[in-house]
Structures are given as C-alpha cells and as structure tokens.
C-alpha positions in Angstrom: 0.9 -29.1 4.4 3.5 -26.5 5.4 6.7 -27.6 7.0 8.8 -25.2 9.1 12.5 -25.4 9.5 15.5 -23.5 10.9 16.5 -21.2 8.0 20.2 -21.1 7.9 20.7 -20.3 4.2 23.1 -17.6 2.8 20.1 -15.3 2.5 19.4 -15.5 6.2 23.1 -14.9 6.9 23.0 -11.8 4.6 19.9 -10.5 6.5 21.5 -11.0 9.9 24.7 -9.3 8.7 22.8 -6.3 7.3 21.0 -5.7 10.5 24.2 -5.7 12.5 25.1 -2.3 11.0 23.7 0.9 12.5 22.5 2.5 10.4 21.5 -0.3 8.1 22.0 1.0 4.5 19.0 0.3 2.2 19.4 1.2 -1.5 16.4 1.4 -3.8 17.0 0.7 -7.4 13.9 1.3 -9.6 15.0 1.8 -13.2 11.5 1.6 -14.7 9.7 3.7 -12.1 11.7 6.6 -10.7 8.8 7.7 -8.4 9.4 4.5 -6.3 12.7 5.8 -5.1 11.8 9.5 -5.0 8.8 9.0 -2.6 10.4 6.3 -0.5 11.5 8.1 2.7 11.4 7.3 6.4 10.1 9.7 9.1 12.2 10.5 12.2 15.4 10.7 10.3 15.5 7.0 9.5 14.6 5.5 12.9 12.1 2.7 12.6 11.3 -0.5 14.4 13.9 0.3 17.0 16.7 0.5 14.5 18.5 3.2 12.5 18.3 3.1 8.7 19.8 5.1 5.9 17.8 5.0 2.6 19.4 5.9 -0.7 18.1 5.5 -4.2 19.1 5.7 -7.9 21.5 4.2 -10.4 24.5 5.4 -8.4 25.3 3.0 -5.6 26.9 4.2 -2.3 30.0 2.6 -1.0 28.2 0.1 1.2 24.8 -1.5 0.5 23.4 -3.8 3.1 19.9 -4.3 1.6 19.2 -3.7 -2.1 15.5 -3.3 -3.0 14.8 -3.6 -6.7 11.4 -3.0 -8.3 10.3 -5.2 -11.2 7.6 -4.2 -13.7 7.1 -7.3 -15.8 10.4 -7.6 -17.6 12.8 -10.5 -17.0 15.5 -8.8 -14.9 17.2 -12.0 -13.7 20.4 -11.3 -15.5 20.7 -7.7 -14.3 20.1 -8.9 -10.7 22.9 -11.4 -11.0 25.2 -8.6 -12.3 24.1 -6.3 -9.4 25.0 -9.1 -7.0 28.6 -8.9 -8.2 28.5 -5.2 -7.6 27.2 -5.6 -4.0 28.2 -9.1 -3.1 27.3 -8.9 0.6 23.9 -7.3 0.2 20.5 -8.9 0.8 18.8 -8.6 -2.5 15.0 -8.2 -2.6 12.5 -7.7 -5.4 9.2 -5.9 -5.3 7.0 -7.1 -8.1 4.6 -4.5 -9.3 3.3 -6.5 -12.2 3.2 -10.2 -11.1 -0.3 -10.3 -12.6 1.4 -10.4 -16.1 4.4 -12.0 -17.7 4.6 -15.0 -15.4 7.8 -16.6 -16.8 9.6 -13.2 -16.7 8.6 -12.7 -13.1 9.6 -16.2 -12.0 13.0 -15.8 -13.6 13.4 -12.5 -11.8 12.6 -13.7 -8.3 14.8 -16.8 -8.5 17.8 -14.4 -8.8 16.9 -12.6 -5.5 17.0 -13.6 -1.8 13.3 -12.7 -1.4 10.4 -11.0 -3.0 7.2 -9.1 -2.3 4.3 -9.6 -4.9 2.0 -6.7 -5.3 -0.9 -8.9 -6.3 -1.8 -11.7 -3.9 -4.4 -13.4 -6.1 -1.8 -14.6 -8.6 1.4 -15.1 -6.5 1.5 -18.9 -6.1 3.3 -19.4 -9.4 6.2 -17.5 -7.9 6.9 -20.1 -5.2 10.3 -21.6 -5.6 13.0 -23.2 -3.4 15.6 -20.4 -3.9 13.9 -17.2 -2.9 11.4 -16.4 -0.1 7.9 -15.0 -0.6 8.0 -12.2 2.0 4.3 -11.4 1.8 1.8 -9.4 -0.1 2.8 -5.7 -0.6 0.1 -3.8 -2.5 1.1 -1.0 -4.8 0.7 2.4 -3.0 0.0 6.0 -4.0 3.2 6.3 -5.9 3.1 9.6 -7.8 3.4 12.0 -4.9 4.4 12.4 -1.3 1.8 13.2 1.3 2.9 16.9 1.4 2.8 17.2 -2.4 -0.8 16.0 -2.8 -1.9 17.9 0.3 -0.6 21.1 -1.2 -2.6 20.4 -4.4 -5.7 19.8 -2.4 -5.4 23.2 -0.7 -5.9 24.9 -4.0 -9.6 25.9 -4.5 -11.1 24.0 -7.4 -14.5 23.5 -9.1 -14.5 19.7 -9.6 -16.1 18.2 -12.7 -19.1 15.9 -12.5 -17.6 13.7 -15.2 -15.6 10.7 -14.1 -11.9 10.6 -15.0 -10.8 7.7 -17.2 -7.1 8.3 -18.1 -5.5 5.2 -19.3 -2.8 3.5 -21.3 -4.9 1.4 -23.7 -3.4 -2.0 -23.9 -5.0 -3.9 -26.8 -4.4 -7.3 -25.1 -6.3 -6.4 -22.0 -10.0 -7.2 -21.4 -10.6 -3.5 -20.5 -9.6 -2.4 -24.1 -13.0 -2.8 -25.6 -14.7 -1.3 -22.4 -12.6 1.8 -22.4 -13.1 2.5 -26.1 -16.9 2.3 -25.6 -16.6 5.2 -23.1 -16.0 7.5 -26.1 -19.8 7.4 -26.5 -20.5 8.1 -22.8 -21.1 11.9 -22.1 -20.4 11.4 -18.3 -16.8 10.2 -19.1 -13.7 12.3 -19.4 -11.7 9.9 -21.4 -8.0 10.2 -22.1 -6.4 7.2 -23.8 -2.7 6.7 -24.6 -1.0 4.0 -26.6 1.7 2.0 -24.8 4.2 3.6 -27.2 3.3 7.2 -26.5 2.4 8.2 -23.0 3.5 11.8 -23.4 0.0 13.3 -22.8 0.5 12.6 -19.1 4.2 12.1 -18.6 5.0 15.5 -20.1 3.0 17.2 -17.4 4.7 18.7 -14.4 4.0 17.2 -11.0 1.7 20.1 -10.2 -0.2 19.6 -13.5 -0.7 15.9 -12.7 -2.0 16.7 -9.3 -4.4 19.3 -10.8 -5.7 16.7 -13.2 -6.6 14.3 -10.5 -8.0 17.0 -8.2 -10.3 18.4 -10.9 -12.7 15.5 -10.7 -15.0 14.1 -8.1 -14.8 10.5 -9.3 -12.6 8.3 -11.5 -12.9 4.8 -12.9 -10.6 1.9 -11.8 -10.6 -0.7 -14.6 -7.8 -3.3 -14.2 -5.4 -4.6 -16.8 -5.9 -8.1 -15.5 -7.8 -8.2 -12.1 -5.0 -6.1 -10.5 -5.3 -3.6 -7.7 -3.2 -0.8 -9.1 -1.8 2.5 -7.8 -4.6 4.5 -9.3 -7.0 3.4 -6.5 -4.8 5.1 -4.0 -4.1 8.1 -6.3 -7.8 8.6 -6.5 -8.4 8.5 -2.8 -5.4 10.7 -2.0 -6.7 13.3 -4.4 -10.1 13.2 -2.7 -12.0 11.4 -5.4 -14.6 8.6 -4.9 -13.2 5.6 -6.9 -15.5 3.5 -9.1 -13.8 0.1 -9.0 -14.6 -2.8 -11.3 -15.7 -5.9 -9.4 -12.9 -7.9 -11.1 -10.3 -6.2 -8.9 -9.6 -9.2 -6.7 -7.3 -8.1 -3.9 -9.3 -5.0 -2.8 -11.3 -6.6 0.0 -8.1 -8.0 1.6 -6.3 -4.7 1.4 -9.2 -2.4 2.5 -11.9 -4.0 4.6 -15.5 -3.7 3.4 -16.5 -1.5 6.3 -13.7 1.0 5.4 -14.7 0.9 1.8 -18.3 1.8 2.7 -17.1 4.7 4.9 -14.7 6.3 2.4 -16.6 5.4 0.1 -15.3 3.1 -2.6 -18.0 2.0 -5.0 -18.0 -1.1 -7.2 -19.4 -1.7 -10.7 -19.8 -4.8 -12.8 -16.8 -5.2 -15.1 -17.5 -4.2 -18.6 -21.0 -2.9 -18.0 -21.5 0.7 -18.8 -25.0 0.9 -17.1 -23.5 -0.5 -13.9 -20.7 2.1 -14.1 -23.1 5.0 -14.6 -25.2 3.9 -11.7 -22.2 3.8 -9.4 -21.1 7.2 -10.8 -24.5 8.8 -10.1 -24.4 7.4 -6.5 -20.8 8.7 -6.1 -21.7 12.2 -7.2 -24.5 12.4 -4.6 -22.2 11.2 -1.8 -19.4 13.5 -2.9 -21.6 16.6 -3.0 -23.2 15.8 0.3 -19.9 15.8 2.1 -17.7 18.2 0.0 -14.4 19.1 1.6 -15.0 16.9 4.6 -15.2 13.8 2.4 -12.2 14.9 0.3 -9.9 15.2 3.3 -11.3 11.9 4.9 -10.2 10.0 1.8 -6.9 11.8 1.6 -6.2 11.1 5.3 -6.9 7.4 4.8 -4.1 7.2 2.3 -1.9 9.5 4.3 -2.2 7.1 7.3 -1.1 4.0 5.5 -0.8 3.9 1.7 2.0 6.1 0.6 5.4 4.7 -0.5 6.9 5.4 2.9 4.4 3.0 4.5 5.3 0.2 2.1 9.0 0.8 2.9 8.2 0.5 6.6 6.3 -2.8 6.0 9.4 -4.1 4.1 11.7 -3.2 7.0 9.4 -4.5 9.7 9.1 -7.8 7.8 12.9 -8.2 7.7 13.3 -7.3 11.4 10.6 -9.8 12.4 12.3 -12.6 10.5 15.7 -11.7 11.9 14.4 -11.6 15.5 12.6 -14.9 15.2 9.0 -13.5 15.3 8.4 -15.1 11.9 9.9 -18.2 10.4 10.4 -19.7 6.9 8.2 -22.6 5.8 7.9 -24.6 2.6 5.2 -26.7 1.0 6.4 -30.1 -0.3 4.0 -29.9 -3.3 5.6 -26.7 -4.5 8.9 -26.6 -2.7 8.1 -22.9 -2.3 9.4 -20.7 0.6 7.1 -18.4 2.5 6.9 -16.6 5.9 4.8 -17.9 8.7 4.3 -16.8 12.3 6.8 -18.1 14.8 3.9 -19.6 16.8 2.9 -21.8 13.9 3.0 -25.6 14.6 4.5 -27.5 11.8 3.8 -31.3 11.7 6.8 -33.4 10.5 5.8 -35.0 7.2 9.2 -36.5 6.6 11.7 -38.0 8.9 15.0 -40.0 8.4 13.0 -43.2 8.8 10.5 -42.6 6.1 12.4 -40.7 3.4 
C-alpha cells in the first residue's frame, strides 16, 4: 500500500531552487550516446510549460547548471555522478536509464547517486526502487538518431525501396535473439547486417545522410529485442516510413502505443524466434505498404514527429518536474520496498503507521 508524504528532502529543495531561475538552465551530459544531446532541443526558443529554459549539452559545463540530466547505458556510473555533484553542487541531478533491462546492479548503484531517474523500460523498473532517489516515471527511448527535419529531408529523396526486410544489428551472444538473427542468413527475404559488440564501424562510420538512406531504402524492418525491451529502432523505423515487424516479446509496446494506433500505422507483431511467423508478418506488411505508398510513409513519419523524437522526451522530463514543484504530483513510497515514486496529487493515501502503532 502506497503512503504519501510531504516531500521536503534536499532533492525537492534543489528542484524548487532550480525553477526559481528564468531561464532554468538544463545541461545534458551523455558521454556514451552523443545523439541524445545533439537532438535534444526545445521549440519556441526554450519556452515550455509556462517557463523559460536554456538547454546545453556536452562534456563542457556552463557557469551555472540548475538541472543536470545524465543518460546511463548499463554501466555503473555512480562514482562519476558523485564527482559531477562536486562540480555542480546546487544542481538537481537526474538520470535517464536507457538500458535498465540489463545490468541490474549497475543501474541500481547509478540511480542511488541521483536525485531522481527515468527508466526507459517499465516492465523491469521495480528493482530500481530505493529510499534515496525518486522514480519519476516511464520514459521510453525515442527516435534518437535524427531530428525531425533531418529525417524529413531524407524522406523527400525519391527512392525505390527494397522488398527485403532490414535486420541490422549488433549481435550480442548473450541475448536470446542471437540464434534467431543468425538463422536469418538462410532467409532470402532478409537484408541482414550483423556487427560484433567490439566492431560497429559498418554503421557508425556512415555519414548521417548515409544512415538515413539505409533506413529509407526498405519498406519493412524487424524489431527483435535484446531482452524484451522497446528500443529506439521501433521509432527509427516509423520515422523513416517503414512498417515495423515487432517480436511479441517486446513488453512495453502496448502501453506506449495503443493497439488501435498500432493497427492504423501499422505495426505488425510476430512470435519471437519463429521465422515462419516473421515471414507471414513481412508478407502482410509488403501488401499494406504497397497499397498506401507515400501516404503511409508520411503517416508513420508524422506519428513520430508528433510525439516520439528526443525533444518530446525532454518536454516530458520538464513537465514532470514542473508538476512536482507546483504540487500537481506528490512523492509516495511503499513500505515493502521503501521505494519513492510519483503519484497524482489527488491520490488518497491511507495512514499505515502512526506514532501510536510504530
């Protein structure tokens, strides 16, 4: 049973202090994924949620940082976060976990060093609950490689798209998809590009325009998770106009994109690990793609443009903080886990413990 309380911790004080400034200075530090900072912008010159914001990014910090947003990708960065706190002692420090579906101990050590965190994968976020930092809510990974304008420019180039499905992956031997991906070598409908974790140069050495061209040269692509995760590649596929073929083991998809919207885009599912199921979904996707052509391409692109680029996730982060500061959401904890989460300000919390029964 959740218990609500008046949150008057140092983290809340740092949040209230940060929002007193106009503009509030948000710095994004993403050492492992430079695209996070590059594509994180705000429209209207930084005005959002009735407030002014200034967003900077990179390893060089400005003179004042009010909110520091750090991305984590599975490594234990607890110690670096504590060192960054010394560099910006007054800042509210937040972590966005892109890989909380892996490396549980590393991720837990990371979030304990922060004031709050956003897990990208809701299905496996409970282990992160702790009494020191606040779970600020599920924040799915977005289309991260490009901005809206960059991919729109790529879509404007006339192309003859291939009927093969794109399957370009880093092949992790520990993942359940390893055996499945390697079986695709024998599937003529597959355009398979596998890279080792140690050498990703086949893709990373491409220019931004070449990466866009690769995605835009196919009608469909396969979305096979490392470990049940909803990854950026779903939104990359939609943004580039493809019809994604998504394994049914991707657990958060239905909560991020309602079933009715999936049917309209469309997004097609196949049974994890089953080649025949994948090929059936692929054949259906080709028929749907060819029936709609450019209209379907731009409908899928527009869906991402309206809510699933990096700037939309940044807006969600800022809106979450403003709602907490203004009292429209409150902090709650569960006695069984002593973990902190957000709840609506209208939530009624029964008192489980009083001075007379502790």
